[in-house]
C-alpha positions in Angstrom: 0.0 0.1 0.0 2.6 2.6 1.1 5.3 3.7 -1.4 8.7 2.6 -0.7 9.5 3.9 2.7 13.4 4.2 2.0 14.7 7.3 0.3 17.0 5.5 -2.3 15.7 7.1 -5.5 14.6 4.9 -8.4 13.9 5.8 -12.0 11.6 4.0 -14.5 14.0 4.1 -17.6 17.3 2.8 -18.5 18.2 6.1 -20.0 17.5 8.0 -16.9 19.8 5.7 -14.8 22.7 6.4 -17.3 22.1 10.2 -17.5 21.7 11.1 -13.8 24.2 10.1 -10.9 22.8 7.4 -8.5 21.7 8.7 -5.1 24.7 8.5 -2.9 23.2 8.6 0.7 20.3 6.2 0.8 18.5 7.7 3.7 16.1 5.5 5.7 13.1 6.6 7.9 13.8 6.2 11.5 10.2 5.6 12.7 8.4 2.3 11.9 5.1 3.1 10.4 2.7 0.1 10.6 1.1 -1.1 7.3 -2.3 0.8 6.9 -5.4 -1.2 7.7 -8.4 -0.6 5.5 -11.5 1.0 7.0 -15.2 1.0 5.8 -16.8 4.4 5.8 -20.0 5.5 4.4 -20.2 9.2 5.0 -18.0 11.9 3.2 -14.8 12.9 5.0 -14.3 16.5 6.3 -10.6 17.0 6.0 -10.2 20.7 5.2 -7.2 22.4 6.7 -7.5 23.1 10.3 -4.8 25.0 12.3 -2.7 22.9 14.7 -3.5 22.7 18.4 -2.2 25.4 20.9 0.8 23.5 21.7 1.8 23.0 17.9 2.8 19.8 16.1 6.1 18.1 15.6 7.2 16.8 12.2 10.3 15.3 10.6 10.9 15.9 6.9 13.6 14.0 4.9 14.2 15.0 1.3 16.9 13.7 -1.0 17.4 14.7 -4.5 20.2 14.2 -7.1 20.8 15.3 -10.7 23.0 16.9 -13.1 23.1 20.3 -15.0 24.7 20.6 -18.4 25.5 23.8 -20.4 26.5 24.2 -23.9 27.4 27.4 -25.8 25.0 27.0 -28.7 23.5 24.4 -31.2 26.2 21.9 -32.3 28.6 23.1 -29.6 30.3 20.6 -27.3 28.7 20.3 -24.0 30.6 20.8 -20.7 31.0 18.2 -18.3 27.7 17.8 -16.5 27.7 19.2 -12.8 26.4 16.3 -10.7 25.4 16.7 -7.1 23.1 15.0 -4.5 21.5 16.8 -1.5 20.1 15.2 1.7 18.0 17.4 3.9 16.6 16.1 7.3 14.6 18.5 9.4 12.8 18.2 12.7 10.5 21.0 13.4 7.4 22.3 15.1 4.4 23.9 13.4 2.9 26.5 15.7 -0.5 28.2 15.4 -0.8 32.0 15.3 -3.4 33.2 17.8 -6.6 34.2 16.4 -5.5 33.2 12.8 -6.6 30.2 10.9 -4.5 31.2 7.9 -1.1 31.5 9.3 1.6 29.2 10.7 5.0 29.6 12.4 7.9 27.0 12.1 10.4 26.5 15.0 13.7 24.4 14.3 14.3 21.3 16.5 17.1 19.7 14.5 18.7 19.7 11.0 21.0 17.6 9.1 22.1 18.5 5.6 24.7 16.8 3.3 25.8 18.0 -0.1 28.0 15.7 -2.4 29.1 17.3 -5.5 31.0 15.6 -8.3 32.1 18.2 -10.7 33.8 20.1 -9.2 34.2 17.7 -6.3 33.0 19.0 -3.1 31.4 17.7 0.1 29.6 19.6 2.8 27.7 18.3 5.9 25.7 20.4 8.6 24.5 19.0 11.9 22.4 21.1 14.1 20.8 19.7 17.4 21.4 19.1 21.1 22.7 22.6 21.6 25.3 22.1 19.0 26.3 23.2 15.5 28.9 21.3 13.4 29.8 22.1 9.8 32.2 19.8 7.9 33.6 20.7 4.4 35.6 18.1 2.3 36.2 16.0 5.2 37.5 18.6 7.7 35.6 20.2 10.5 35.0 23.9 9.5 32.9 24.8 12.5 31.9 23.3 15.8 30.0 25.5 18.0 28.1 24.6 21.4 25.7 26.6 23.6 25.7 30.3 23.6 29.3 30.8 22.4 30.9 33.9 23.9 32.4 34.9 20.6 30.9 35.2 17.1 27.4 36.0 15.8 26.3 32.5 14.8 25.5 30.1 17.8 23.3 27.0 18.1 20.9 28.9 20.3 20.1 31.5 17.6 18.7 28.5 15.6 17.5 25.8 17.8 14.0 26.2 19.3 13.7 29.5 17.5 10.9 30.5 15.1 12.7 30.5 11.6 9.8 31.1 9.4 6.2 32.1 9.0 3.7 31.5 6.2 0.2 32.3 5.1 -2.0 29.2 4.6 -4.5 29.1 1.8 -8.0 27.4 1.9 -6.2 24.1 0.8 -3.6 24.1 3.5 -0.8 25.1 1.2 2.1 27.3 2.2 2.0 30.7 0.5 4.9 33.2 0.8 7.0 31.6 3.6 8.8 34.4 5.2 12.1 34.0 7.2 12.1 34.9 10.8 14.9 35.0 13.5 18.1 36.9 13.9 19.7 38.1 10.7 22.7 35.7 11.1 20.2 32.7 11.5 18.4 33.9 8.4 21.5 33.9 6.2 22.6 30.6 7.4 19.3 28.9 6.7 18.9 30.7 3.4 21.7 28.7 1.9 19.6 25.5 2.4 16.4 24.2 0.6 14.4 24.5 3.7 11.7 26.7 2.5 11.0 24.8 -0.9 11.1 21.5 0.9 8.5 22.6 3.4 6.1 23.9 0.9 6.5 21.0 -1.5 5.8 18.4 1.3 2.3 19.7 2.2 -0.4 18.0 0.5 -3.6 20.2 -0.7 -6.6 19.3 1.2 -10.2 19.5 -0.3 -12.1 22.6 1.1 -15.5 20.6 1.2 -16.4 17.0 2.6 -15.4 14.4 0.0 -16.1 10.7 -0.7 -13.7 8.0 -2.2 -13.0 8.9 -5.8 -13.2 12.8 -5.3 -10.5 14.9 -7.0 -9.0 18.2 -6.8 -5.8 20.0 -8.0 -3.2 22.3 -6.7 0.3 23.6 -7.7 3.8 22.9 -6.3 7.4 24.0 -7.0 9.6 21.0 -6.9 12.4 20.9 -4.3 15.1 20.5 -7.0 16.8 22.9 -9.2 13.8 23.2 -11.6 11.6 24.3 -8.8 14.1 27.1 -7.8 13.8 28.3 -11.4 10.2 28.7 -11.2 8.8 25.4 -12.6 5.4 24.7 -11.2 3.6 21.2 -11.5 -0.1 20.7 -11.5 -0.8 18.0 -9.0 -4.1 16.0 -9.1 -5.1 14.5 -5.8 -7.7 11.8 -5.3 -9.3 10.4 -2.2 -8.5 6.7 -2.7 -10.3 5.5 0.5 -9.8 5.3 4.3 -7.0 3.5 6.2 -6.1 3.2 9.9 -2.5 4.3 10.5 -1.0 3.8 13.9 -4.4 3.4 15.5 -5.7 6.6 14.0 -8.5 6.6 11.1 -7.1 8.5 8.2 -8.1 9.6 4.6 -5.8 8.0 2.3 -4.9 10.4 -0.6 -3.0 9.5 -3.7 -1.6 12.3 -6.0 0.3 12.5 -9.2 1.5 14.9 -11.9 2.6 14.5 -15.5 3.9 16.9 -18.1 5.6 16.3 -21.3 5.7 19.3 -23.7 7.4 22.5 -24.8 7.3 26.2 -24.1 6.3 26.1 -20.4 6.4 29.5 -18.8 8.2 29.7 -15.5 7.1 31.6 -12.6 10.4 33.4 -12.7 9.4 34.9 -16.0 11.1 33.0 -18.6 10.1 29.8 -20.7 11.5 26.3 -20.4 12.1 25.1 -23.9 10.9 21.6 -22.9 9.8 19.9 -19.7 9.4 16.2 -19.0 8.1 15.6 -15.4 6.4 12.9 -13.4 5.5 12.8 -9.9 3.5 10.2 -7.6 2.7 10.1 -3.9 0.4 9.4 -1.1 -0.6 11.1 2.1 -2.6 10.0 5.1 -4.7 12.7 6.8 -6.3 12.1 10.3 -10.1 12.1 9.9 -10.7 13.6 13.4 -8.1 16.4 13.4 -7.2 17.0 9.7 -3.5 16.7 10.8 -1.3 15.3 8.1 0.2 12.0 9.6 2.4 10.9 6.7 3.4 12.0 3.3 5.6 10.1 0.7 6.4 11.1 -2.8 9.0 10.7 -5.5 9.4 12.8 -8.7 11.7 12.8 -11.8 12.1 15.9 -13.9 14.0 16.8 -17.1 14.1 20.4 -18.4 15.9 22.5 -21.1 16.0 26.2 -21.4 18.3 28.9 -22.9 20.2 31.8 -21.3 20.8 34.9 -23.4 19.3 36.1 -26.7 21.0 36.7 -30.2 23.0 38.5 -31.3 24.5 38.1 -27.9 25.9 34.8 -26.5 23.2 32.0 -26.1 23.9 29.0 -23.9 21.6 25.9 -23.8 20.9 24.5 -20.4 19.7 21.0 -19.4 18.6 19.9 -16.0 17.9 16.4 -14.9 17.0 15.4 -11.4 15.2 13.0 -9.2 13.8 13.3 -5.7 12.2 11.5 -2.9 10.5 12.9 0.1 8.9 11.7 3.3 7.1 13.8 6.0 6.0 12.2 9.2 4.0 13.4 12.2 6.1 12.8 15.4 3.8 11.7 18.3 6.7 11.5 20.8 10.1 13.2 21.3 12.9 11.9 19.0 15.5 10.0 21.0 17.6 8.5 18.2 21.5 8.6 18.1 21.5 8.5 14.2 20.3 10.7 11.3 18.1 9.3 8.7 21.0 8.4 6.5 22.3 6.0 9.3 25.2 8.4 10.3 25.6 9.0 14.1 24.6 12.4 15.3 27.8 14.3 15.8 29.8 11.2 15.6 33.2 10.7 14.0 33.3 10.8 10.2 
């Protein structure tokens, strides 16, 4: 019933396997989720978005994406060596309601793990944040290791941990609109280098505004978490209420969703046109029938896009992107007490 719970990306075509690098990190979920049990329900489900309870909700989000970017000077020109890279982001955070507002949310950071493995040029970076500590490693060496309040320097773990790092407007479908950074300027700059905002918005499923029964469909748009999304590529996603399941003892609406696009001249939200886009996405979400809380989301996508930079008579460079991603969002019902990150590495352990 569930999509593969691991985060080792897969592709459906031999060509894609040859064209894009394999995922390097192979993250695995840390929480066992029992196989959903079918439920029989006659009445429609009211699962429209509702703000979290006063104490907020705790979530873990794990996103992994890998791919390559090629550039050529023009038609018939030899392409440069593709820039290949893999990203892994693991984020533990709390969603906090805004008093008197159903259409707003705040986000507070609990723990963060980020890894970048870049092939061309070769580079590695790892960030660990949690337990009153911040450690940054670059190309195998420790570049930063801060604990507590730190008497010197602007950046400290306590300016990031258990602090509100963002706020967002929530539309009628529960989608994040215009997430704005919060916190100290040094914390904003630090988090701006990571794909946190895109990942949070991409992970949230759209919910129907009215009660629905099995087979009901609705649509929404999302920016993928990978490079194409940062360039303004939007995917129209179709959601379907597939039925009802029990997950970890809670009755849930089981929602499946997908997106497909194969065509040319797709306008970007950033204001330019992609020459061609081939994209596919599939996923599922489980939403609590009593509270409308999102309990679990899993999805994967594969995107190829081409576009050009510049116009004649000036220089023109053809660009090609290929990337794949997998994502898992889970509601945490108890505090996390795990010595490892989602990729299996020990938290702040030797590397």
